[in-house]
C-alpha positions as CSV (number, residue, x, y, z in Angstrom):
1,X,-63.0,-45.5,-77.2
2,X,-66.6,-44.9,-76.0
3,X,-69.0,-43.7,-78.6
4,X,-70.0,-40.7,-76.5
5,X,-66.5,-39.2,-76.6
6,X,-66.4,-39.2,-80.5
7,X,-67.3,-36.2,-82.7
8,X,-70.4,-36.4,-84.8
9,X,-68.3,-37.1,-87.9
10,X,-66.3,-39.8,-86.1
11,X,-69.6,-41.4,-84.9
12,X,-71.0,-41.5,-88.4
13,X,-67.8,-43.1,-89.7
14,X,-67.7,-45.6,-86.9
15,X,-71.3,-46.6,-87.5
16,X,-70.7,-46.9,-91.2
17,X,-67.8,-49.2,-90.6
18,X,-69.9,-51.3,-88.3
19,X,-72.7,-51.6,-90.9
20,X,-70.1,-52.6,-93.6
21,X,-68.6,-55.2,-91.3
22,X,-72.1,-56.6,-90.5
23,X,-73.0,-56.7,-94.2
24,X,-69.8,-58.5,-95.1
25,X,-70.3,-61.0,-92.2
26,X,-73.9,-61.6,-93.4
27,X,-72.7,-62.1,-97.0
28,X,-70.0,-64.6,-95.8
29,X,-72.5,-66.5,-93.7
30,X,-75.1,-66.6,-96.5
31,X,-72.4,-67.9,-98.9
32,X,-71.4,-70.6,-96.4
33,X,-75.0,-71.6,-96.0
34,X,-75.5,-71.8,-99.8
35,X,-72.3,-73.9,-100.2
36,X,-73.4,-76.3,-97.4
37,X,-76.9,-76.5,-98.9
38,X,-75.4,-77.5,-102.3
39,X,-73.1,-80.1,-100.8
40,X,-76.1,-81.5,-98.9
41,X,-78.2,-81.7,-102.1
42,X,-75.4,-83.3,-104.1
43,X,-74.6,-85.8,-101.4
44,X,-78.3,-86.7,-101.2
45,X,-78.4,-87.3,-104.9
46,X,-75.3,-89.5,-104.8
47,X,-76.3,-91.6,-101.8
48,X,-80.0,-91.9,-102.5
49,X,-79.8,-93.2,-106.1
50,X,-81.3,-96.6,-107.0
51,X,-82.4,-97.4,-103.4
52,X,-85.2,-94.8,-103.5
53,X,-86.5,-96.1,-106.8
54,X,-89.9,-97.8,-107.1
55,X,-89.6,-100.8,-109.4
56,X,-92.7,-102.6,-110.8
57,X,-92.0,-105.9,-112.5
58,X,-94.3,-106.1,-115.6
59,X,-93.2,-109.6,-116.7
60,X,-90.7,-112.1,-115.5
61,X,-89.8,-115.3,-117.4
62,X,-87.3,-118.0,-116.3
63,X,-85.1,-119.5,-119.0
64,X,-86.1,-123.1,-120.1
65,X,-83.2,-124.5,-118.0
66,X,-84.0,-122.3,-115.1
67,X,-80.6,-120.7,-114.9
68,X,-81.6,-117.1,-115.9
69,X,-84.5,-114.7,-115.4
70,X,-85.6,-112.2,-118.1
71,X,-87.7,-109.3,-116.7
72,X,-89.5,-106.3,-118.2
73,X,-90.0,-103.6,-115.6
74,X,-91.0,-100.0,-114.9
75,X,-88.9,-97.8,-112.7
76,X,-89.8,-94.4,-111.1
77,X,-87.6,-92.3,-108.8
78,X,-85.5,-89.2,-108.5
79,X,-87.8,-87.0,-106.4
80,X,-89.2,-83.7,-107.7
81,X,-87.2,-83.7,-111.0
82,X,-87.8,-87.5,-111.3
83,X,-87.8,-90.1,-114.0
84,X,-89.9,-92.9,-115.1
85,X,-88.7,-95.5,-117.6
86,X,-89.3,-99.0,-118.9
87,X,-86.5,-101.5,-119.6
88,X,-85.7,-105.2,-119.7
89,X,-83.1,-107.1,-117.6
90,X,-81.4,-110.5,-117.8
91,X,-79.9,-111.9,-114.6
92,X,-78.9,-115.2,-113.1
93,X,-81.7,-117.0,-111.2
94,X,-81.4,-116.1,-107.5
95,X,-79.8,-112.7,-108.2
96,X,-81.7,-109.5,-107.3
97,X,-83.1,-107.3,-110.1
98,X,-80.8,-104.3,-110.7
99,X,-82.9,-101.5,-112.4
100,X,-79.7,-99.8,-113.6
101,X,-78.6,-102.9,-115.5
102,X,-81.1,-102.5,-118.3
103,X,-80.6,-104.1,-121.7
104,X,-82.1,-101.1,-123.7
105,X,-80.8,-97.6,-124.0
106,X,-77.7,-95.5,-123.6
107,X,-78.9,-93.6,-120.5
108,X,-80.4,-95.9,-117.9
109,X,-82.9,-93.5,-116.4
110,X,-84.3,-92.1,-119.7
111,X,-87.6,-93.1,-121.0
112,X,-87.6,-94.3,-124.6
113,X,-89.2,-97.8,-124.6
114,X,-92.7,-99.2,-123.9
115,X,-94.7,-102.4,-124.3
116,X,-91.6,-104.5,-123.5
117,X,-92.1,-108.2,-123.8
118,X,-89.6,-110.9,-123.1
119,X,-89.7,-114.4,-124.6
120,X,-87.2,-117.3,-124.4
121,X,-86.5,-118.9,-127.8
122,X,-84.3,-121.6,-126.1
123,X,-81.7,-121.8,-123.3
124,X,-79.2,-119.6,-125.3
125,X,-81.5,-117.1,-127.0
126,X,-83.8,-114.4,-125.6
127,X,-86.2,-112.3,-127.7
128,X,-87.2,-108.8,-126.5
129,X,-90.0,-107.0,-128.4
130,X,-90.8,-103.3,-127.7
131,X,-92.0,-100.0,-129.0
132,X,-89.5,-97.1,-129.0
133,X,-89.8,-93.4,-129.0
134,X,-89.1,-92.2,-132.6
135,X,-88.3,-88.6,-131.6
136,X,-85.0,-87.4,-133.0
137,X,-84.0,-86.5,-129.4
138,X,-84.1,-90.2,-128.5
139,X,-82.1,-91.5,-131.6
140,X,-78.8,-91.7,-129.8
141,X,-80.3,-93.1,-126.6
142,X,-82.3,-95.8,-128.5
143,X,-79.3,-96.9,-130.6
144,X,-77.7,-98.7,-127.7
145,X,-78.7,-102.3,-126.9
146,X,-76.9,-105.2,-125.2
147,X,-76.4,-107.9,-127.8
148,X,-75.3,-110.7,-125.3
149,X,-75.4,-111.1,-121.6
150,X,-74.2,-114.1,-119.5
151,X,-73.6,-115.9,-122.8
152,X,-77.2,-115.5,-123.8
153,X,-77.8,-114.0,-127.3
154,X,-80.4,-111.3,-127.3
155,X,-82.7,-110.7,-130.3
156,X,-84.6,-107.4,-130.5
157,X,-87.9,-106.7,-132.4
158,X,-89.1,-103.1,-132.6
159,X,-92.9,-103.3,-133.0
160,X,-93.7,-99.7,-134.1
């Protein structure tokens, strides 16, 4: 029915319904955009994990027999709400360093350790010395350490 043939009250009612329909359509579209945005952010976080990290090798020592490499390193990443942490790694010679395979700490992207030094005692024993954050908030994180990896016994010395 053309708008001109309606009474004044009918016109107001029709216009009010149109405004309500437009508002609800706008709300639905905004919600859809928000959901898609969240999915995009979450997908980005899942697919751009360790590959976007910047890893700086601080020290790297081959085992006396040359079969393994002990590394202390710093890792930064995570974008605007990023992270920066130090850790140590033990891997077979020829394998690539995996910054998420650290020997220290419960949460692999938490900072809690510094001045990490690695030293081979012999082919079967590795010594790792480090300072650790003594804050109560780090107590649980700092309590986790790998005791043995690839058959190598790891000895820890906390220097603070």
